[in-house]
C-alpha positions as CSV (number, residue, x, y, z in Angstrom):
1,M,136.3,166.8,182.7
2,L,138.0,163.0,184.1
3,F,136.5,164.3,187.5
4,V,132.8,165.0,185.5
5,L,132.9,161.9,183.6
6,F,133.7,159.5,186.7
7,A,131.2,161.8,189.2
8,L,128.4,161.2,186.4
9,W,128.8,157.7,186.2
10,I,129.0,156.7,189.4
11,I,125.9,158.9,190.2
12,A,124.2,157.2,187.6
13,L,125.1,153.8,188.6
14,G,124.1,154.8,191.7
15,L,120.8,155.7,190.9
16,M,120.3,152.5,188.6
17,M,121.1,150.3,191.7
18,I,118.7,151.9,194.3
19,D,115.6,151.0,192.5
20,P,115.4,149.7,188.9
21,R,112.3,148.7,188.8
22,S,111.5,152.7,189.1
23,S,110.9,154.3,185.9
24,T,111.5,157.6,187.4
25,M,115.3,156.2,188.6
26,R,115.8,154.7,185.0
27,W,114.9,158.0,183.1
28,M,117.1,160.0,185.6
29,S,119.9,157.5,185.4
30,A,119.9,158.2,181.5
31,V,119.8,161.6,181.6
32,V,123.0,161.2,183.8
33,F,124.7,158.7,181.7
34,T,124.3,160.4,178.5
35,G,125.4,163.7,180.3
36,G,128.8,161.2,181.3
37,F,128.8,160.4,177.8
38,G,129.7,164.0,176.8
39,A,132.5,164.2,179.0
40,L,133.9,161.0,177.5
41,A,133.5,163.1,174.6
42,A,135.5,165.6,175.9
43,V,138.0,163.2,177.9
44,L,138.5,161.8,174.1
45,S,139.1,165.1,172.2
46,E,141.2,167.0,175.0
47,N,143.3,163.8,175.9
48,F,143.3,160.7,174.7
49,I,143.4,161.0,171.4
50,P,146.1,163.4,171.0
51,Y,148.2,161.1,173.3
52,I,147.2,158.0,170.9
53,Q,148.7,160.2,167.9
54,Q,151.0,161.2,169.4
55,T,152.2,157.4,170.9
56,V,150.7,155.4,168.2
57,P,150.6,157.0,164.9
58,N,148.1,155.2,163.4
59,P,145.3,156.7,160.9
60,S,142.9,154.0,161.5
61,I,143.4,153.5,165.4
62,A,142.6,157.6,165.4
63,S,139.7,157.8,162.8
64,L,138.2,154.6,165.2
65,L,138.5,157.2,168.4
66,Y,137.2,160.2,166.5
67,N,134.2,158.2,165.1
68,F,133.4,156.9,168.7
69,M,134.2,160.5,170.1
70,G,131.1,161.6,167.6
71,L,129.0,158.5,168.5
72,C,129.5,159.5,172.8
73,S,128.9,163.3,172.0
74,L,126.0,162.8,169.6
75,I,124.4,160.1,172.4
76,S,124.5,163.2,174.9
77,Y,123.2,166.3,172.9
78,Y,120.3,164.3,171.3
79,G,119.6,161.7,174.7
80,L,120.2,164.5,177.3
81,P,116.9,166.5,176.3
82,Y,114.8,163.5,175.7
83,S,116.4,161.4,179.1
84,F,114.9,164.7,181.0
85,A,111.9,165.3,178.9
86,M,110.7,161.6,180.0
87,L,112.0,161.7,183.2
88,S,109.9,164.8,184.1
89,L,106.7,163.0,183.2
90,T,107.0,160.3,184.7
91,Y,108.2,162.1,187.7
92,N,105.2,164.1,187.2
93,T,102.1,162.0,186.9
94,F,99.3,164.2,185.4
95,W,100.2,162.6,182.1
96,Q,99.8,159.0,182.8
97,K,96.6,158.2,180.6
98,P,97.1,155.2,178.7
99,K,96.4,156.9,175.0
100,L,99.1,159.8,176.1
101,R,101.3,157.3,177.4
102,T,101.7,155.3,174.7
103,W,102.1,158.0,172.0
104,L,104.2,160.6,173.9
105,P,107.4,159.1,174.2
106,F,107.1,157.9,170.6
107,A,106.4,161.6,169.2
108,L,109.1,162.6,171.8
109,L,112.1,160.9,169.6
110,V,111.0,163.0,166.4
111,P,112.8,165.8,166.8
112,P,115.9,164.6,167.4
113,I,115.9,161.6,165.2
114,A,114.9,164.4,161.8
115,C,118.5,166.3,163.2
116,L,120.1,162.7,163.0
117,L,118.8,162.1,159.6
118,F,118.8,165.7,158.0
119,T,121.4,168.0,160.1
120,P,124.9,168.3,158.8
121,S,127.4,165.6,160.1
122,Y,129.2,165.6,163.0
123,T,132.8,167.2,163.4
124,E,134.8,168.2,166.1
125,E,133.9,172.2,165.6
126,M,130.7,171.7,165.0
127,P,129.3,168.5,166.7
128,I,126.0,169.2,165.7
129,A,123.9,172.1,164.0
130,F,123.1,174.3,167.3
131,P,120.5,176.0,166.5
132,V,118.5,173.7,165.2
133,V,118.8,171.4,168.0
134,A,118.3,174.2,170.3
135,T,114.7,174.9,169.2
136,W,113.3,171.4,170.6
137,A,116.1,170.2,173.1
138,F,116.2,174.0,175.3
139,P,112.2,173.7,175.6
140,Y,112.3,170.0,176.2
141,I,114.4,170.7,179.4
142,L,112.7,173.7,179.8
143,I,109.1,172.3,180.4
144,G,110.6,169.4,181.9
145,A,112.0,171.6,184.4
146,G,109.0,173.2,185.1
147,L,106.9,169.6,185.2
148,I,109.1,168.9,188.0
149,L,108.5,172.0,190.0
150,T,104.8,172.1,189.8
151,K,104.7,168.2,190.9
152,K,102.0,168.8,194.1
153,E,103.2,166.7,197.0
154,R,100.0,166.3,199.3
155,L,101.8,164.0,201.7
156,P,103.7,166.0,204.0
157,A,106.3,163.8,204.1
158,L,107.9,163.7,200.3
159,K,107.0,167.5,199.9
160,Q,110.8,168.1,201.5
161,T,111.8,165.2,199.5
162,H,110.4,167.2,196.5
163,L,111.8,170.9,197.6
164,F,115.1,168.9,197.6
165,T,114.8,167.0,194.3
166,C,114.0,170.5,192.7
167,L,116.9,171.9,194.1
168,A,119.4,169.3,193.6
169,L,118.3,168.5,190.4
170,L,117.2,172.1,188.4
171,P,120.2,174.6,188.9
172,P,122.2,172.3,186.8
173,I,120.1,171.2,184.3
174,L,119.0,174.4,183.2
175,C,122.7,175.6,183.2
176,V,123.7,172.7,181.0
177,G,120.7,173.8,178.5
178,V,122.4,177.1,178.9
179,L,125.8,176.0,178.3
180,N,124.9,173.0,175.7
181,Y,122.4,174.4,173.5
182,V,121.5,178.3,173.9
183,M,125.2,180.1,174.1
184,P,126.7,177.8,170.8
185,S,123.7,178.6,168.9
186,F,124.8,182.6,169.2
187,G,128.5,181.5,168.5
188,F,129.4,180.9,171.8
189,Y,130.8,176.9,171.4
190,R,132.7,175.0,173.9
191,M,130.9,176.2,176.7
192,W,130.9,172.8,178.4
193,V,134.1,173.4,179.9
194,Y,132.5,175.1,182.3
195,H,130.5,172.1,183.4
196,V,133.3,170.7,185.7
197,W,133.0,174.4,188.4
198,I,129.1,173.2,188.1
199,L,129.5,170.1,189.7
200,A,132.2,170.7,192.0
201,F,128.9,172.8,193.6
202,V,126.2,170.1,192.2
203,V,127.7,166.5,193.6
204,P,128.6,167.6,197.2
205,F,124.9,169.6,197.0
206,F,123.5,166.1,195.8
207,V,125.1,163.9,198.6
208,Y,124.2,166.2,201.2
209,T,120.4,166.5,199.8
210,F,120.5,162.5,199.4
211,F,121.7,161.5,202.7
212,K,119.9,164.3,204.8
213,Y,117.0,164.8,203.1
214,G,116.5,162.0,200.4
215,F,116.4,162.8,196.6
216,L,113.8,161.4,194.3
217,G,112.8,159.6,197.3
218,M,115.7,157.6,197.7
219,R,116.2,158.0,201.4
220,L,113.0,156.7,202.4
221,L,112.9,154.0,200.1
222,I,116.5,152.8,201.9
223,E,114.9,153.1,205.3
224,R,111.9,151.4,204.0
225,R,114.1,148.3,203.0
226,K,116.4,148.4,206.0
227,L,112.8,148.7,207.9
228,D,111.4,145.8,205.7
229,S,114.6,143.5,206.5
230,T,114.4,144.0,210.1
231,L,111.0,142.6,210.3
232,R,111.4,139.8,207.9
233,A,114.4,138.7,210.4
234,I,112.0,139.2,213.5
235,T,109.2,137.8,211.7
236,S,111.6,134.7,211.1
237,G,113.4,134.7,214.7
238,T,110.2,135.0,217.0
239,A,108.3,131.8,215.0
240,I,111.6,129.9,216.1
241,L,111.4,131.4,219.5
242,N,107.8,130.8,220.2
243,H,108.0,127.3,219.0
244,A,111.4,126.5,221.3
245,I,109.7,128.5,224.4
246,K,106.2,126.9,224.0
247,N,108.2,123.1,223.6
248,D,110.2,124.2,226.5
249,V,107.1,125.1,229.0
250,G,105.3,122.3,228.3
251,K,108.0,120.3,229.3
252,M,108.0,122.4,233.0
253,R,104.8,122.0,233.1
254,L,104.8,118.4,232.9
255,F,107.3,118.2,235.3
256,L,106.0,121.1,237.6
257,E,102.0,119.3,237.6
258,K,104.3,116.2,238.7
259,M,106.1,117.7,241.7
260,K,102.9,119.8,242.9
261,Q,101.0,116.7,242.6
262,H,103.4,115.1,244.8
263,A,103.5,118.1,246.9
264,E,99.6,117.8,247.7
265,D,99.8,113.8,248.6
266,T,102.5,115.0,251.2
267,E,100.8,118.3,252.1
268,Q,103.6,120.1,251.6
269,T,101.8,123.8,251.8
270,E,104.5,126.1,251.2
271,L,106.2,123.8,248.2
272,I,102.6,124.0,246.6
273,Q,102.7,128.0,246.5
274,D,106.2,127.6,245.2
275,I,105.4,125.8,242.1
276,D,102.3,127.9,241.3
277,V,104.8,130.9,241.2
278,V,106.9,128.9,239.1
279,M,103.9,127.8,236.8
280,N,102.3,130.9,236.4
281,A,105.9,132.7,235.6
282,S,106.4,130.3,233.0
283,M,102.5,130.8,231.4
284,H,103.2,134.8,231.4
285,I,106.5,134.3,229.4
286,R,104.6,132.1,226.8
287,D,101.6,134.3,226.7
288,M,104.1,137.3,226.1
289,I,105.9,135.5,223.5
290,S,102.7,134.1,221.9
291,R,101.7,138.0,221.9
292,V,104.8,139.0,220.1
293,H,105.0,136.2,217.4
294,E,101.0,137.0,216.6
295,Q,102.5,140.8,215.8
296,T,104.7,140.0,213.6
297,Q,103.8,136.4,212.4
298,E,103.7,137.1,207.9
299,L,100.2,136.1,207.4
300,P,98.4,135.5,204.0
301,L,96.4,138.3,202.7
302,R,92.5,137.1,202.3
303,V,91.6,140.1,200.1
304,S,87.8,141.2,199.2
305,P,86.0,144.4,198.1
306,V,85.2,146.2,201.5
307,H,83.5,149.5,202.0
308,L,85.7,151.3,204.2
309,T,82.6,153.4,205.8
310,A,81.2,149.7,206.6
311,L,84.6,148.6,208.0
312,L,84.9,151.9,210.5
313,Q,81.7,151.0,211.5
314,D,83.0,148.0,213.0
315,V,86.5,149.4,214.0
316,T,85.4,151.9,216.5
317,P,82.3,151.1,218.8
318,P,84.7,148.7,221.1
319,L,87.2,152.3,221.0
320,H,84.0,154.0,222.3
321,P,85.6,153.9,226.1
322,Y,89.3,155.5,224.2
323,L,87.2,158.0,222.5
324,A,84.8,159.4,225.1
325,K,86.8,163.0,225.2
326,I,87.8,163.1,222.0
327,Q,85.4,165.0,219.0
328,V,85.5,162.5,215.9
329,H,85.2,164.0,212.5
330,Q,84.9,161.4,209.5
331,N,85.6,162.4,205.9
332,V,85.6,159.2,203.9
333,P,83.1,158.9,200.8
334,D,80.0,156.6,201.3
335,T,81.2,154.8,197.9
336,L,84.5,154.0,198.4
337,K,85.5,150.5,198.3
338,L,88.7,149.0,198.2
339,L,89.9,145.5,197.4
340,L,91.9,144.6,200.8
341,D,92.0,142.5,203.8
342,P,89.3,143.3,206.2
343,I,90.8,141.1,209.3
344,Q,94.5,142.8,208.9
345,F,93.5,146.2,207.9
346,A,90.9,146.4,210.6
347,E,93.5,145.9,213.1
348,T,95.4,147.9,211.5
349,L,93.3,150.7,211.8
350,T,92.5,149.8,215.6
351,N,96.2,150.5,216.1
352,V,96.4,153.5,214.5
353,L,93.2,155.0,216.4
354,M,94.4,153.5,220.1
355,N,97.7,155.9,219.5
356,A,95.6,158.8,218.2
357,A,93.7,158.5,221.4
358,E,96.2,157.6,224.0
359,A,97.7,160.7,222.5
360,M,94.6,162.6,224.0
361,P,94.2,161.6,227.2
362,S,92.3,164.8,228.1
363,G,90.6,165.3,224.9
364,G,91.0,166.8,221.5
365,E,90.0,165.7,217.9
366,L,90.6,163.1,215.7
367,T,89.8,163.2,212.1
368,I,89.3,160.4,209.7
369,R,89.4,161.2,206.0
370,A,90.2,159.6,202.6
371,F,91.7,161.1,199.2
372,Q,93.1,160.7,196.5
373,A,96.1,161.3,196.1
374,K,98.1,160.9,192.5
375,K,97.6,157.2,191.7
376,N,96.9,156.3,195.4
377,I,93.7,156.3,197.6
378,V,95.2,157.6,201.1
379,I,93.6,157.3,204.3
380,E,94.6,160.1,207.2
381,V,93.8,159.6,210.9
382,K,94.8,163.1,212.3
383,D,94.8,163.7,215.9
384,T,95.5,166.9,218.0
385,G,97.6,165.2,220.6
386,M,101.0,165.6,222.0
387,G,102.9,164.8,218.8
388,M,106.3,163.7,218.4
389,D,109.9,165.2,217.8
390,K,112.0,164.6,214.8
391,S,114.1,162.0,216.6
392,V,111.5,160.0,217.9
393,L,109.4,159.9,214.1
394,K,112.7,158.5,212.8
395,Q,112.6,155.5,215.0
396,V,108.6,155.1,215.3
397,L,108.1,152.3,212.6
398,E,110.8,150.4,214.0
399,P,110.1,147.0,215.8
400,F,110.2,146.7,219.4
401,Y,110.2,150.9,219.5
402,T,107.9,152.2,222.2
403,T,106.9,155.4,223.8
404,K,104.7,153.7,226.4
405,S,107.3,152.4,228.5
406,G,104.7,152.3,231.9
407,S,102.7,149.7,229.7
408,R,103.2,146.2,230.4
409,N,101.6,144.7,227.8
410,N,103.2,147.4,224.6
411,F,106.4,145.6,223.0
412,G,106.3,148.5,220.3
413,L,105.0,146.0,217.4
414,G,101.6,148.2,216.5
415,L,102.8,150.6,214.4
416,A,105.6,148.1,212.7
417,Y,102.4,145.5,212.4
418,C,100.7,148.5,210.1
419,Y,103.8,149.4,208.0
420,S,103.5,145.4,207.7
421,V,100.0,144.6,206.9
422,M,100.2,148.4,204.4
423,K,103.4,146.8,202.5
424,K,101.2,143.6,201.9
425,H,98.6,145.3,200.3
426,G,101.1,146.8,197.7
427,G,101.0,150.2,199.9
428,S,102.7,152.2,202.5
429,L,102.8,153.6,205.9
430,E,103.8,158.0,206.3
431,L,104.1,159.6,209.1
432,S,103.6,163.4,210.0
433,S,104.1,165.1,213.4
434,E,105.2,168.6,215.3
435,P,105.4,168.6,219.0
436,G,102.4,170.0,220.6
437,K,100.2,170.2,217.3
438,G,99.7,166.4,217.0
439,T,99.9,163.6,214.2
440,S,98.6,162.1,211.0
441,V,99.2,158.7,209.9
442,F,98.8,157.9,206.3
443,L,97.6,154.8,204.9
444,I,98.8,154.9,200.9
445,F,96.9,152.3,198.9
446,P,97.8,151.8,195.4
447,G,95.0,152.8,192.9
448,N,94.9,148.9,191.8
449,R,93.1,148.3,195.1
450,L,90.3,151.1,193.8
451,Q,87.2,148.9,193.3
452,T,84.1,151.0,191.2
């Protein structure tokens, strides 16, 4: 059981450290921590207390350890089903109504508190009144598993994450429910010894799905944090570089103009041409770094209520030459109004629409629609272009990554800029693509951006 204890608490600490602000992560960590307390109680009972009794025959120490073991056991038996019920409610947000969210957590505490107060005291042979506790603990686990399983993900990027979250989480928690509560109610005690075998299969699967596909959205969160860090470094670096190059180019132009004036006075035609080449090259360098800086600088948001249909009407006319061969379908409610920065979001929409148009040089269909997904407002831009494979999709948000190698004015910063704008709005940008079938870009705003 020592392996189970360390495995559970290491996983719990990892979950808490990844995103302590997420209520889902906190409750998931609580589930694993409370399970670890059960493993700690088993280690005390099987190993530590017998060793202390043999080496330090002190009744008071043994009694203290016995009471601590009982506390750990009760935390596990009562805390795990409650924590899992709360995890399922935060993971599947159907219940996120203010009144329900206020009283339901307290209502779920009533059965465990009642069992603590009115059932027989803890003994090592019978730590809890299994038939009584099972009447609420196993339904908590069963209903919670159902809530997690039936969660609907409308964004393709999150559907696979949800699938592997279910596979990594639900089988072990259902086994725990059966072994810890149901079977002891029928007289089959100490079934927890089989948890070692469950963990032996679950931990490798958990680690694999965590790094390969993500668990509770953790891999996506880690990737986004790395991207945020990269964007901050680029913003700072390009600002310094832009300032330094502008200063040096200014000095170069000053001396080149003096040299050109001297060449003109002395009628050195060839030297004048050479100076013009150098001056044009220096201006080209300055313009390039300025364009990079414009796409990476951290501009503050200036938000105002904006009708999305009106914004689209402003954005699409300049793109008509690029959309001439493309059928555009728009499904955006006329009443949809969001609190956003109209200039920066217009630039974001322009970038996304231009990418879609460039993916369909021979024509196709472009669909712009808006819908609500859980508490978020999602704007989807979908094309029927060439699409991207998984290797490209993983890199497409990275700054300076581009698939348009033939374009001199493309620096691979368009989607990185779009992601940065959405991040500043408290939202995110997701992509879904398949070679030969097209690409969908999801611009996701938090629900508090919706204006009524």
